[in-house]
DODO-864713 format. One record per residue: x, y, z of N, C-alpha, C in turn; residue in one letter. Coordinates in steps of 0.1 Angstrom, whole numbers, plus 5000, padded with zeros to 4 digits. Example, Ala and Ser with C-alpha at 12.3 -4.5 7.8 and 13.67 -1.06 7.14 Angstrom:
BEGIN
513249435078512349555078513249675078A
512849785071513749895071512950005079S
This chain:
BEGIN
507251085064508551085071508551195082M
509051155094509151255105510551245110T
511151365114512451375119512551415133T
513351355141513651395155514951475155I
514851595159516051685160516151745174Q
517351755179517451805193518351935192I
517852045197518552165198518452225212T
519152335214519052405227519752325238G
520852255235521552175246522752255251L
522952375247524152445251524352455266E
523252475274523352485288523752355295R
523152245289523452115294524952085292V
525452115280526852095277527752165286Q
527452285290528252365299528352305312R
527252245317527152185330527852055330Q
528151995319528751865318530151875312L
530951955318532351985312533251865313S
532851765320533651645321533551555308S
532551585301532351505288532951575277L
533651505268534151565255532951595246T
533151665236532151695226531651565219G
532551475216532251345210531351265219A
531751265232530951185242529551245243Q
529451375243528051435244527251405232M
527851415220527151385208526751235207N
527551155212527251005212526050985222N
526051045233524951035243523651085237A
523651195230522451255224521951165212I
522951115204522551025193521850895199A
522350845209521750725215520350755220N
520150875227518850915232517850925220A
518350985210517451005198516950865193I
517850775192517550645187516650565196N
516850585209515950525219514450575217D
514350705215512950755213512450715200V
513250715190512750675176512150535176A
512950445182512450305183511350275193F
511450335204510550305215509250385215Q
509350505209508150595210507550635196K
508450685188507850735175507450625166V
508250515164507850405155506550345160R
506350305172505050255177503850355175P
504150485177503050585175502650595161A
503650575151503250585137502450455133M
502850345139502150225136500650235141Q
500550285153499150305159498350395151N
498950505145498250595137497750525125E
498550445119498050365107496850285110M
496850215121495750125125494550205128K
494750325133493550405137492850475125A
493650515115493050595104492750515092V
493350395090493050315078492250195081F
491350165072490450045073491149925070D
491349825079491949695077493349715071R
494149795076495549815071496249685072V
497049655062497749525061498949525070T
499349405075500549395083501749445076P
501849415062502949465054503149615056Y
502049695055502149835056502549875070M
501949815081502349855094503749815097V
504249705093505549655096506649725088N
506149805077507149875069507749995076S
507050045087507550155094508850125101V
509850195097511250165102512050285105S
512950265115513950375117515150335107V
514950385095515850335085517150425084Y
517150535092518450605093518550655108R
519450585115519650615129520550735131K
520350805142521250915146522650865149A
523550945146524950925149525551045156T
526751035161527451145168527651255158A
527751225145528051335135526751385129N
525651315131524351355125523251325135R
522851435143521951415154520551425149L
520151325142518751315138518451165134E
517251125135516850995131515651005122A
515550925112514450925102513650805103V
512350825106511350715107510350725096I
510150625088509250625077508950485072A
507750475065507550345058508650315049P
509250195049510450165042510150055031Y
510550075019510249985008511349875009Y
510949755010511949645011512449594998M
511849644987512249594974511349484969G
511749424958510949314953509649354946G
508649264946507449284939506349364948K
506749384961505749454969505649604965G
504649664970504449804967505249894976I
505550014972506350104980505450174990D
505550145003504550205013504650355013P
505750415011505850565012505050625000E
505050564989504250624978502750604980K
502450494986500950474989500550575000V
501350605010500950695020501050845017L
501750875006501951015002500651095001A
499651034995498351104993497651115007A
497851015016497251025029497851125038E
499151165036499751265044499651405038V
499851415024499851545018498451575011M
497651475009496451495001496751474986G
495751484978495951464964495551334959G
496251284948495951154943497051054946T
496750924946497850834948498450784935R
499550724936500250664924499450544919H
499550514907499050394901499650274907D
498850164909499450034913499949974901K
500849864903501349794891500249734883R
499249684889498149624882497449724874S
497249844879496549954871497349994859E
498749994861499550024849499449924839K
499349794843499149684834497849694826A
496749724833495449734827495349854818F
496049964822496050084814496850054801R
497849974801498749954790498049884778S
496949804782496249734772494849804769V
494749924773493550004770492249974778G
492449894788491249864797490849984806M
491950044812491750144822492050274816L
491050364814491250494808492050594817P
492550694812493150804820492050864829A
492550894841491550954851490850844859G
491150724857490550614864491550534872Y
491150474883491950374890490950264894Q
491550164901490650044904490250044919T
489149974921488649964935487949824936S
488249754947487549624949486049654953I
485149564948483749584950483449574965P
482349634970481949624984481749474988S
481249394979481149254981482149184972T
483249144977484349094968483948964961P
484448954949484248824941484748714949F
484048604951484448484959485848444956P
486648434967488048384966489048494960G
488648614958489548714952490248804962S
489648824974490248924983491048854994D
491848945001492748895011492148925025D
490848975026490248995038490549135044G
491349215037491749345042491449455031R
490449425022490149525013490949535000G
491749424998492649414986492449284979N
492749284966492749154959494049084962L
493948954963495148864965496048884953K
497348884956498348894945498148794934G
497948674938497748564928496548584919S
495548644925494248664918494548784908F
495248884912495548994903496448944891L
497348864894498148804884497348734873V
496348654878495448584869494648684860Q
494148794866493448894858494348954848L
495548994852496449064842496748964831I
497048844835497348734825496148714815S
494948714821493748694813493548794802Y
493848924806493649034797494949074789F
495948984789497149004782497949134787Q
497949154800498449274805499949274807G
500549154806502049144808502649194794F
503549284795504149344783505049244776G
505849304767506749214758507649134766E
508149184778509149104786508448994793M
507149004795506448894802505348834794G
505348844781504248794773503948644775Y
504948574779504748424780503848394792R
503648494801502748484812501348514809S
501048574797499748604793498948474789N
497748474793496848354792496448324778M
496648204773496248164760494848124760K
494248114748492848074746492547934753A
493447844752493247714758493147724773K
493947804779493947814794492547884798R
492147984790490948054793489747954792K
489747874782488747774780488647674792S
489847634797489947544808489347614821K
489747744822489247824833487747834833L
487147854822485747864820484947734823A
485647624819485047494821483547484816N
483347514803482047524798481447384796V
480247364800479647234798478147254794G
477447144794476047144790475247074800V
474147134804473247074815472446964808T
471746884817470946774812469846834803E
469446954805468347024797468947084784S
470247064782470847114770471347264770G
471347314782471747454784473247464785Y
473847554778475347584779475547654793K
476547604800476847664813478347674815T
478647784822480047814826480247764840I
480847644841481047584855482247654862N
483147714855484247784861483947934861G
484748014854484548154853485148214840V
484448314835484948384823484848534827S
485948604824486048744827485748834815Y
485148944817485049044806485049184812F
485249284803485349424807484149494803V
483549574812482449664809483049804807S
483049854794483549984792482650094796P
481350074797480350174801480550304796A
480550324783480750454776482250474772G
483150394777484550404773484650344759M
485750374753486050314740486750184742K
486050084747486649954749486549864736G
487349754736487349664725487049524729V
486649504741486449364746485049314743F
484149404740482749354736482349434724D
482549374712482349454700480949514699S
479949444705478549494704478249584717K
479249604725479049684737477849634746N
477749504746476649444753476749464768R
477849494773478049514788477949654792A
477549744784477649884787476649934798S
475649844801474749884812475349854825H
476449784826477149764839478149874842L
478449884855479449984859480749954853A
481650054851482950024845483749924854P
484349834847485249744855485349604849G
485949514856486149374852485049294859I
484349214851483149134856483448984853W
482748904860482848754858481448704854A
481548604845480348534841480448384846R
479348344851479248204855477848154853Q
477648024854476347964854475747944840G
474447914839473847884827473848004817I
474347984805474548094796475348214801H
476048184812476848294818476048404823G
474848364828473848474832474148514847S
474948444854475348484868476548574867N
476348704867477348804865477648884878I
478948884882479348944894480549044892K
480649154899481749244898483049184904P
484149214897485449164902486349274906V
486449374897487349494900486749614893L
486349714901485749834895486749934890M
486350004880487050124875486350244880F
487050324888486450444894487250564891V
486650684891487350804888488450824899K
489650864895490750874904490350964916T
490350904928489850984939490851094944P
490351194950491251304955491251284970L
492351254976492451224990492651354998Y
492051355010492351455019493251405030T
494151485036495151425045494451365057P
494851235060494351165072495451125081R
496651095075497751045083498551165088F
498451195101499051315106500351295113S
501451355108502751335114502751415127L
502051535128501951605140501351525151K
500251455147499551375157500451265162R
501251205153502151105157503151155167I
503751265164504751325173504151365187V
502951415187502351455199502051325207D
501551225201501151095208502351025213A
503551045207504650975211505351035223S
504951165226505551235238507051255236G
507451295224508851315221509651405231V
509051515234509851615242510151555256A
509151495262509351445276510251325275E
510051235265510951115264512351155261A
512551255253513951295250514651345262M
513951425270514551475283515051365292S
514151265293514551145302515651065296T
515551035283516650955276517951025276K
517951155274519251225273519951225287I
519151245298519751235311520351095313R
519550995309520050855311521350825303Y
521350865290522450835282523750915286R
523451045291524651125296525251055308I
524451005317524950935329525750815325R
525250745315525950625310527350665304N
527350765296528550815289529550865299E
529050925310529950985320530350875330A
529750765330530050655339529550685353G
528450765353527850795366526950685371V
């Protein structure tokens, strides 16, 4: 979040004795809002595009002047704004990018953690080569695909248990058949978890322990075609990348405010 505040206008106010205090404040508030919408918001969106790899339109468009300046409050607040619903909160996602540190868990991570798949100190990461049909082209898994994974591993809690996938649905998803040579084959897909040293319960013989931690897919004859779907990685420590100072500098706030204040004062005074 960045805030535009204007101070040091005493000299201008003395020179414009024809305006009342309310008129002056109204002119300043309008100038602040002009700069917030026309300069700072675009600069913040450009900063996102510059520092993040394949940033989503949702994240870019979340930048909003969600509190405009008024005659009684001469400041405007520009920040990623959460629209509500099932989408992620952009401000929480960006917190680690601005301040450094760790990011908050995603809803999917909380779901996987709740059933013991994702240990403390781990978060998820999409593989460098995404599982076919799983990604949105911007480095994230599709929402519908994540829902399928959570459902597959019974990650919906008591309130959503009806959404958890039953054995019959898993069997249909796997679409197991037999080749002409008599080999059992998975024509669809079957998912499993590789605990890799973690105390997992999804493979009683720990047969997947040689694989990196995460969710994997089995396909093909005897399920021998194994591909990564979602990796479990140590919670990363972020260094600040998203610079509010760089945004303010790039937007040319000081110069723009000087121009907009003069313009708005002339309008208010009817000049």
